[in-house]
Jmol script that loads the backbone (N, CA, C; Angstrom):
load data "model"
ATOM      1  N   UNK A   1     162.633 122.963  -2.236  1.00  0.00           N
ATOM      2  CA  UNK A   1     161.831 123.743  -2.277  1.00  0.00           C
ATOM      3  C   UNK A   1     161.394 125.491  -2.067  1.00  0.00           C
ATOM      4  N   UNK A   2     160.583 125.972  -2.595  1.00  0.00           N
ATOM      5  CA  UNK A   2     161.060 127.257  -2.910  1.00  0.00           C
ATOM      6  C   UNK A   2     160.762 128.326  -1.882  1.00  0.00           C
ATOM      7  N   UNK A   3     161.350 129.713  -1.366  1.00  0.00           N
ATOM      8  CA  UNK A   3     160.579 130.166  -0.447  1.00  0.00           C
ATOM      9  C   UNK A   3     159.601 130.507  -0.102  1.00  0.00           C
ATOM     10  N   UNK A   4     158.777 131.113  -1.653  1.00  0.00           N
ATOM     11  CA  UNK A   4     157.301 131.367  -1.528  1.00  0.00           C
ATOM     12  C   UNK A   4     156.270 130.401  -1.443  1.00  0.00           C
ATOM     13  N   UNK A   5     156.631 129.100  -1.724  1.00  0.00           N
ATOM     14  CA  UNK A   5     156.097 127.514  -1.462  1.00  0.00           C
ATOM     15  C   UNK A   5     156.293 128.065  -0.206  1.00  0.00           C
ATOM     16  N   UNK A   6     157.085 127.823   0.745  1.00  0.00           N
ATOM     17  CA  UNK A   6     156.923 127.685   2.365  1.00  0.00           C
ATOM     18  C   UNK A   6     155.787 128.792   3.167  1.00  0.00           C
ATOM     19  N   UNK A   7     156.866 129.786   2.491  1.00  0.00           N
ATOM     20  CA  UNK A   7     155.584 131.230   2.898  1.00  0.00           C
ATOM     21  C   UNK A   7     153.909 131.300   2.650  1.00  0.00           C
ATOM     22  N   UNK A   8     153.677 130.936   1.664  1.00  0.00           N
ATOM     23  CA  UNK A   8     152.375 130.502   1.606  1.00  0.00           C
ATOM     24  C   UNK A   8     151.787 129.775   2.068  1.00  0.00           C
ATOM     25  N   UNK A   9     152.406 128.444   2.820  1.00  0.00           N
ATOM     26  CA  UNK A   9     152.073 127.091   3.022  1.00  0.00           C
ATOM     27  C   UNK A   9     151.804 128.035   4.793  1.00  0.00           C
ATOM     28  N   UNK A  10     152.477 128.478   5.068  1.00  0.00           N
ATOM     29  CA  UNK A  10     152.537 128.977   6.225  1.00  0.00           C
ATOM     30  C   UNK A  10     150.869 130.060   6.386  1.00  0.00           C
ATOM     31  N   UNK A  11     151.109 130.611   5.807  1.00  0.00           N
ATOM     32  CA  UNK A  11     150.179 131.812   5.249  1.00  0.00           C
ATOM     33  C   UNK A  11     148.554 130.924   5.608  1.00  0.00           C
ATOM     34  N   UNK A  12     148.662 129.775   4.859  1.00  0.00           N
ATOM     35  CA  UNK A  12     147.279 129.522   4.314  1.00  0.00           C
ATOM     36  C   UNK A  12     146.968 128.207   6.023  1.00  0.00           C
ATOM     37  N   UNK A  13     148.673 127.907   6.746  1.00  0.00           N
ATOM     38  CA  UNK A  13     147.980 127.458   8.130  1.00  0.00           C
ATOM     39  C   UNK A  13     147.558 128.564   9.038  1.00  0.00           C
ATOM     40  N   UNK A  14     147.919 130.211   8.845  1.00  0.00           N
ATOM     41  CA  UNK A  14     147.548 130.526   9.884  1.00  0.00           C
ATOM     42  C   UNK A  14     145.914 131.273   9.500  1.00  0.00           C
ATOM     43  N   UNK A  15     145.452 131.489   8.362  1.00  0.00           N
ATOM     44  CA  UNK A  15     143.965 131.702   7.541  1.00  0.00           C
ATOM     45  C   UNK A  15     143.089 130.633   8.243  1.00  0.00           C
ATOM     46  N   UNK A  16     143.645 129.591   8.441  1.00  0.00           N
ATOM     47  CA  UNK A  16     142.982 128.414   9.010  1.00  0.00           C
ATOM     48  C   UNK A  16     143.184 127.822  10.287  1.00  0.00           C
ATOM     49  N   UNK A  17     143.661 128.828  11.010  1.00  0.00           N
ATOM     50  CA  UNK A  17     143.068 128.765  12.672  1.00  0.00           C
ATOM     51  C   UNK A  17     144.700 127.736  13.152  1.00  0.00           C
ATOM     52  N   UNK A  18     145.877 127.057  12.272  1.00  0.00           N
ATOM     53  CA  UNK A  18     146.596 126.252  12.626  1.00  0.00           C
ATOM     54  C   UNK A  18     147.471 126.137  13.442  1.00  0.00           C
ATOM     55  N   UNK A  19     148.188 127.082  12.643  1.00  0.00           N
ATOM     56  CA  UNK A  19     149.477 127.722  13.374  1.00  0.00           C
ATOM     57  C   UNK A  19     149.248 129.379  13.528  1.00  0.00           C
ATOM     58  N   UNK A  20     150.735 129.768  14.444  1.00  0.00           N
ATOM     59  CA  UNK A  20     150.474 130.963  14.940  1.00  0.00           C
ATOM     60  C   UNK A  20     152.124 131.585  15.519  1.00  0.00           C
ATOM     61  N   UNK A  21     151.507 132.987  14.347  1.00  0.00           N
ATOM     62  CA  UNK A  21     153.125 133.305  14.356  1.00  0.00           C
ATOM     63  C   UNK A  21     153.251 134.513  15.741  1.00  0.00           C
ATOM     64  N   UNK A  22     154.430 134.033  16.495  1.00  0.00           N
ATOM     65  CA  UNK A  22     154.984 135.024  17.025  1.00  0.00           C
ATOM     66  C   UNK A  22     156.261 135.968  16.814  1.00  0.00           C
ATOM     67  N   UNK A  23     155.930 137.246  16.881  1.00  0.00           N
ATOM     68  CA  UNK A  23     157.211 138.394  15.682  1.00  0.00           C
ATOM     69  C   UNK A  23     158.163 137.770  17.281  1.00  0.00           C
ATOM     70  N   UNK A  24     159.253 137.355  15.972  1.00  0.00           N
ATOM     71  CA  UNK A  24     160.725 137.450  16.428  1.00  0.00           C
ATOM     72  C   UNK A  24     160.702 135.899  17.257  1.00  0.00           C
ATOM     73  N   UNK A  25     159.887 135.382  17.532  1.00  0.00           N
ATOM     74  CA  UNK A  25     160.186 134.044  17.728  1.00  0.00           C
ATOM     75  C   UNK A  25     160.069 132.882  16.776  1.00  0.00           C
ATOM     76  N   UNK A  26     158.601 133.045  16.111  1.00  0.00           N
ATOM     77  CA  UNK A  26     158.598 131.802  14.455  1.00  0.00           C
ATOM     78  C   UNK A  26     156.933 131.635  14.970  1.00  0.00           C
ATOM     79  N   UNK A  27     157.033 130.648  14.507  1.00  0.00           N
ATOM     80  CA  UNK A  27     155.357 130.064  13.932  1.00  0.00           C
ATOM     81  C   UNK A  27     155.605 128.490  14.826  1.00  0.00           C
ATOM     82  N   UNK A  28     154.180 128.864  15.493  1.00  0.00           N
ATOM     83  CA  UNK A  28     153.835 127.496  16.488  1.00  0.00           C
ATOM     84  C   UNK A  28     153.121 126.339  16.089  1.00  0.00           C
ATOM     85  N   UNK A  29     152.401 125.650  16.382  1.00  0.00           N
ATOM     86  CA  UNK A  29     151.262 124.748  16.264  1.00  0.00           C
ATOM     87  C   UNK A  29     150.496 125.406  17.122  1.00  0.00           C
ATOM     88  N   UNK A  30     149.309 125.876  16.974  1.00  0.00           N
ATOM     89  CA  UNK A  30     148.005 126.546  17.965  1.00  0.00           C
ATOM     90  C   UNK A  30     147.441 125.538  18.349  1.00  0.00           C
ATOM     91  N   UNK A  31     147.294 125.271  20.395  1.00  0.00           N
ATOM     92  CA  UNK A  31     146.397 125.014  20.821  1.00  0.00           C
ATOM     93  C   UNK A  31     144.953 125.616  19.973  1.00  0.00           C
ATOM     94  N   UNK A  32     143.967 123.831  20.458  1.00  0.00           N
ATOM     95  CA  UNK A  32     142.929 124.354  19.838  1.00  0.00           C
ATOM     96  C   UNK A  32     141.680 125.214  21.187  1.00  0.00           C
ATOM     97  N   UNK A  33     141.066 125.814  21.007  1.00  0.00           N
ATOM     98  CA  UNK A  33     140.465 127.248  21.404  1.00  0.00           C
ATOM     99  C   UNK A  33     139.883 126.198  22.817  1.00  0.00           C
ATOM    100  N   UNK A  34     139.582 126.378  23.921  1.00  0.00           N
ATOM    101  CA  UNK A  34     138.456 125.359  24.694  1.00  0.00           C
ATOM    102  C   UNK A  34     136.680 125.227  24.166  1.00  0.00           C
ATOM    103  N   UNK A  35     137.124 124.090  23.998  1.00  0.00           N
ATOM    104  CA  UNK A  35     135.442 123.429  23.419  1.00  0.00           C
ATOM    105  C   UNK A  35     135.468 123.675  21.087  1.00  0.00           C
ATOM    106  N   UNK A  36     136.264 123.724  20.996  1.00  0.00           N
ATOM    107  CA  UNK A  36     137.200 123.464  19.719  1.00  0.00           C
ATOM    108  C   UNK A  36     137.780 122.251  19.462  1.00  0.00           C
ATOM    109  N   UNK A  37     137.598 121.052  18.644  1.00  0.00           N
ATOM    110  CA  UNK A  37     138.008 120.318  18.647  1.00  0.00           C
ATOM    111  C   UNK A  37     139.045 120.249  17.183  1.00  0.00           C
ATOM    112  N   UNK A  38     140.083 119.586  17.789  1.00  0.00           N
ATOM    113  CA  UNK A  38     141.562 119.597  16.523  1.00  0.00           C
ATOM    114  C   UNK A  38     141.136 118.920  15.052  1.00  0.00           C
ATOM    115  N   UNK A  39     142.156 119.270  14.298  1.00  0.00           N
ATOM    116  CA  UNK A  39     141.207 118.281  13.019  1.00  0.00           C
ATOM    117  C   UNK A  39     141.009 117.309  13.602  1.00  0.00           C
ATOM    118  N   UNK A  40     142.141 116.283  14.158  1.00  0.00           N
ATOM    119  CA  UNK A  40     141.970 114.322  14.173  1.00  0.00           C
ATOM    120  C   UNK A  40     140.663 114.590  14.789  1.00  0.00           C
ATOM    121  N   UNK A  41     140.041 115.354  15.417  1.00  0.00           N
ATOM    122  CA  UNK A  41     138.537 114.628  16.982  1.00  0.00           C
ATOM    123  C   UNK A  41     137.920 115.076  15.670  1.00  0.00           C
ATOM    124  N   UNK A  42     137.836 116.091  14.908  1.00  0.00           N
ATOM    125  CA  UNK A  42     137.069 116.445  13.588  1.00  0.00           C
ATOM    126  C   UNK A  42     136.985 115.502  12.618  1.00  0.00           C
ATOM    127  N   UNK A  43     138.124 114.253  12.229  1.00  0.00           N
ATOM    128  CA  UNK A  43     137.912 113.830  11.547  1.00  0.00           C
ATOM    129  C   UNK A  43     136.819 112.284  12.025  1.00  0.00           C
ATOM    130  N   UNK A  44     137.636 112.337  13.224  1.00  0.00           N
ATOM    131  CA  UNK A  44     136.908 110.825  13.962  1.00  0.00           C
ATOM    132  C   UNK A  44     135.437 111.315  14.053  1.00  0.00           C
ATOM    133  N   UNK A  45     135.422 112.578  14.622  1.00  0.00           N
ATOM    134  CA  UNK A  45     133.876 112.299  14.592  1.00  0.00           C
ATOM    135  C   UNK A  45     132.880 112.201  12.953  1.00  0.00           C
ATOM    136  N   UNK A  46     133.625 112.889  11.923  1.00  0.00           N
ATOM    137  CA  UNK A  46     133.481 112.755  10.881  1.00  0.00           C
ATOM    138  C   UNK A  46     133.071 111.236  10.344  1.00  0.00           C
ATOM    139  N   UNK A  47     133.866 110.678  10.643  1.00  0.00           N
ATOM    140  CA  UNK A  47     133.705 109.344  10.194  1.00  0.00           C
ATOM    141  C   UNK A  47     132.718 108.454  11.743  1.00  0.00           C
ATOM    142  N   UNK A  48     132.580 108.815  12.573  1.00  0.00           N
ATOM    143  CA  UNK A  48     131.786 108.367  13.465  1.00  0.00           C
ATOM    144  C   UNK A  48     129.915 108.580  12.438  1.00  0.00           C
ATOM    145  N   UNK A  49     129.928 109.785  12.237  1.00  0.00           N
ATOM    146  CA  UNK A  49     128.813 110.002  12.093  1.00  0.00           C
ATOM    147  C   UNK A  49     127.970 109.438  10.794  1.00  0.00           C
ATOM    148  N   UNK A  50     129.116 109.524  10.081  1.00  0.00           N
ATOM    149  CA  UNK A  50     129.322 108.710   9.140  1.00  0.00           C
ATOM    150  C   UNK A  50     128.456 107.078   8.302  1.00  0.00           C
ATOM    151  N   UNK A  51     129.311 106.601   9.671  1.00  0.00           N
ATOM    152  CA  UNK A  51     128.928 105.149  10.207  1.00  0.00           C
ATOM    153  C   UNK A  51     127.245 105.034  10.357  1.00  0.00           C
ATOM    154  N   UNK A  52     126.724 106.190  11.655  1.00  0.00           N
ATOM    155  CA  UNK A  52     125.493 106.867  12.030  1.00  0.00           C
ATOM    156  C   UNK A  52     124.566 106.212  10.986  1.00  0.00           C
ATOM    157  N   UNK A  53     124.944 107.424   9.783  1.00  0.00           N
ATOM    158  CA  UNK A  53     123.980 107.656   8.796  1.00  0.00           C
ATOM    159  C   UNK A  53     124.306 106.700   7.645  1.00  0.00           C
ATOM    160  N   UNK A  54     125.279 105.786   7.728  1.00  0.00           N
ATOM    161  CA  UNK A  54     125.032 104.097   7.249  1.00  0.00           C
ATOM    162  C   UNK A  54     123.705 103.232   7.909  1.00  0.00           C
ATOM    163  N   UNK A  55     124.274 103.359   8.887  1.00  0.00           N
ATOM    164  CA  UNK A  55     123.093 102.106  10.212  1.00  0.00           C
ATOM    165  C   UNK A  55     121.680 102.784  10.233  1.00  0.00           C
ATOM    166  N   UNK A  56     121.577 103.797   9.830  1.00  0.00           N
ATOM    167  CA  UNK A  56     119.882 104.623  10.028  1.00  0.00           C
ATOM    168  C   UNK A  56     119.679 104.540   8.730  1.00  0.00           C
ATOM    169  N   UNK A  57     120.384 104.658   7.349  1.00  0.00           N
ATOM    170  CA  UNK A  57     120.308 104.371   6.596  1.00  0.00           C
ATOM    171  C   UNK A  57     119.488 102.970   6.189  1.00  0.00           C
ATOM    172  N   UNK A  58     120.077 101.967   6.690  1.00  0.00           N
ATOM    173  CA  UNK A  58     119.636 100.625   6.336  1.00  0.00           C
ATOM    174  C   UNK A  58     118.340 100.546   7.517  1.00  0.00           C
ATOM    175  N   UNK A  59     118.218 100.933   8.657  1.00  0.00           N
ATOM    176  CA  UNK A  59     117.449 100.875   9.200  1.00  0.00           C
ATOM    177  C   UNK A  59     116.089 101.056   8.258  1.00  0.00           C
ATOM    178  N   UNK A  60     116.311 102.710   8.020  1.00  0.00           N
ATOM    179  CA  UNK A  60     115.354 103.212   7.146  1.00  0.00           C
ATOM    180  C   UNK A  60     114.621 102.202   6.151  1.00  0.00           C
ATOM    181  N   UNK A  61     115.494 101.904   5.618  1.00  0.00           N
ATOM    182  CA  UNK A  61     115.692 101.168   4.068  1.00  0.00           C
ATOM    183  C   UNK A  61     114.358  99.576   4.349  1.00  0.00           C
ATOM    184  N   UNK A  62     114.896  99.226   5.717  1.00  0.00           N
ATOM    185  CA  UNK A  62     114.175  97.795   6.435  1.00  0.00           C
ATOM    186  C   UNK A  62     112.656  98.282   6.375  1.00  0.00           C
ATOM    187  N   UNK A  63     112.617  99.563   6.834  1.00  0.00           N
ATOM    188  CA  UNK A  63     111.335 100.199   7.320  1.00  0.00           C
ATOM    189  C   UNK A  63     110.891 100.365   6.265  1.00  0.00           C
ATOM    190  N   UNK A  64     110.978 101.224   5.715  1.00  0.00           N
ATOM    191  CA  UNK A  64     110.059 101.005   4.105  1.00  0.00           C
ATOM    192  C   UNK A  64     109.587 100.116   4.002  1.00  0.00           C
ATOM    193  N   UNK A  65     110.668  99.415   3.258  1.00  0.00           N
ATOM    194  CA  UNK A  65     109.909  97.514   3.027  1.00  0.00           C
ATOM    195  C   UNK A  65     108.874  97.016   3.691  1.00  0.00           C
ATOM    196  N   UNK A  66     109.014  97.190   4.908  1.00  0.00           N
ATOM    197  CA  UNK A  66     108.398  97.034   6.232  1.00  0.00           C
ATOM    198  C   UNK A  66     106.773  97.547   5.782  1.00  0.00           C
ATOM    199  N   UNK A  67     106.766  98.584   5.130  1.00  0.00           N
ATOM    200  CA  UNK A  67     105.594  99.625   5.157  1.00  0.00           C
ATOM    201  C   UNK A  67     104.923  99.234   3.679  1.00  0.00           C
ATOM    202  N   UNK A  68     105.825  98.804   2.766  1.00  0.00           N
ATOM    203  CA  UNK A  68     105.612  98.332   1.464  1.00  0.00           C
ATOM    204  C   UNK A  68     104.803  96.821   1.743  1.00  0.00           C
ATOM    205  N   UNK A  69     105.089  95.791   2.981  1.00  0.00           N
ATOM    206  CA  UNK A  69     104.824  94.509   2.970  1.00  0.00           C
ATOM    207  C   UNK A  69     103.308  94.918   4.013  1.00  0.00           C
ATOM    208  N   UNK A  70     103.592  96.010   4.795  1.00  0.00           N
ATOM    209  CA  UNK A  70     102.100  96.566   5.690  1.00  0.00           C
ATOM    210  C   UNK A  70     101.206  96.653   4.740  1.00  0.00           C
ATOM    211  N   UNK A  71     101.135  97.919   3.362  1.00  0.00           N
ATOM    212  CA  UNK A  71     100.337  98.637   2.168  1.00  0.00           C
ATOM    213  C   UNK A  71      99.759  97.311   2.134  1.00  0.00           C
ATOM    214  N   UNK A  72     100.279  96.429   1.259  1.00  0.00           N
ATOM    215  CA  UNK A  72      99.868  95.331   0.574  1.00  0.00           C
ATOM    216  C   UNK A  72      99.246  94.316   0.962  1.00  0.00           C
ATOM    217  N   UNK A  73      99.208  94.375   2.752  1.00  0.00           N
ATOM    218  CA  UNK A  73      98.408  93.372   3.551  1.00  0.00           C
ATOM    219  C   UNK A  73      96.925  94.194   3.745  1.00  0.00           C
ATOM    220  N   UNK A  74      97.651  95.032   3.743  1.00  0.00           N
ATOM    221  CA  UNK A  74      95.992  96.027   4.733  1.00  0.00           C
ATOM    222  C   UNK A  74      95.073  96.209   2.968  1.00  0.00           C
ATOM    223  N   UNK A  75      95.969  96.508   1.714  1.00  0.00           N
ATOM    224  CA  UNK A  75      95.275  96.849   0.575  1.00  0.00           C
ATOM    225  C   UNK A  75      94.923  95.362  -0.017  1.00  0.00           C
ATOM    226  N   UNK A  76      95.138  94.208   0.558  1.00  0.00           N
ATOM    227  CA  UNK A  76      94.240  92.739   0.266  1.00  0.00           C
ATOM    228  C   UNK A  76      92.727  92.639   1.021  1.00  0.00           C
ATOM    229  N   UNK A  77      93.497  92.369   2.360  1.00  0.00           N
ATOM    230  CA  UNK A  77      91.746  92.611   3.285  1.00  0.00           C
ATOM    231  C   UNK A  77      90.872  93.786   2.352  1.00  0.00           C
ATOM    232  N   UNK A  78      91.086  94.794   2.174  1.00  0.00           N
ATOM    233  CA  UNK A  78      90.024  95.623   1.671  1.00  0.00           C
ATOM    234  C   UNK A  78      89.500  95.391   0.204  1.00  0.00           C
ATOM    235  N   UNK A  79      90.330  94.130  -0.263  1.00  0.00           N
ATOM    236  CA  UNK A  79      89.769  93.697  -1.322  1.00  0.00           C
ATOM    237  C   UNK A  79      90.875  94.515  -2.277  1.00  0.00           C
ATOM    238  N   UNK A  80      91.382  95.078  -1.906  1.00  0.00           N
ATOM    239  CA  UNK A  80      91.938  96.110  -3.589  1.00  0.00           C
ATOM    240  C   UNK A  80      93.070  95.164  -3.904  1.00  0.00           C
ATOM    241  N   UNK A  81      94.186  95.317  -4.944  1.00  0.00           N
ATOM    242  CA  UNK A  81      94.994  94.443  -5.699  1.00  0.00           C
ATOM    243  C   UNK A  81      96.472  94.915  -4.748  1.00  0.00           C
ATOM    244  N   UNK A  82      96.948  93.770  -4.164  1.00  0.00           N
ATOM    245  CA  UNK A  82      98.427  93.734  -3.387  1.00  0.00           C
ATOM    246  C   UNK A  82      98.983  94.114  -4.134  1.00  0.00           C
ATOM    247  N   UNK A  83     100.581  94.499  -3.007  1.00  0.00           N
ATOM    248  CA  UNK A  83     101.348  95.421  -4.632  1.00  0.00           C
ATOM    249  C   UNK A  83     102.370  94.027  -5.206  1.00  0.00           C
TER     250      UNK A  83
END
end "model"
wireframe off; spacefill off
backbone 0.3
color backbone group
């Protein structure tokens, strides 16, 4: 692996705040700041949120269908054509 590739990788990791360089000592993986999520925690939270969005979307689709059914009943009882 080329030295330039490794240096670029370290620079990118530092820009993202994942590692920190200590002069004369080396480069170390940075601990998350208090209240900051680690990449693993953020990925887990994203997965949880995606599951919640899927659940809510399914529930919303059911509610939309129920509203359509109720509109058809209400329209039918008023003498209007139902859907």
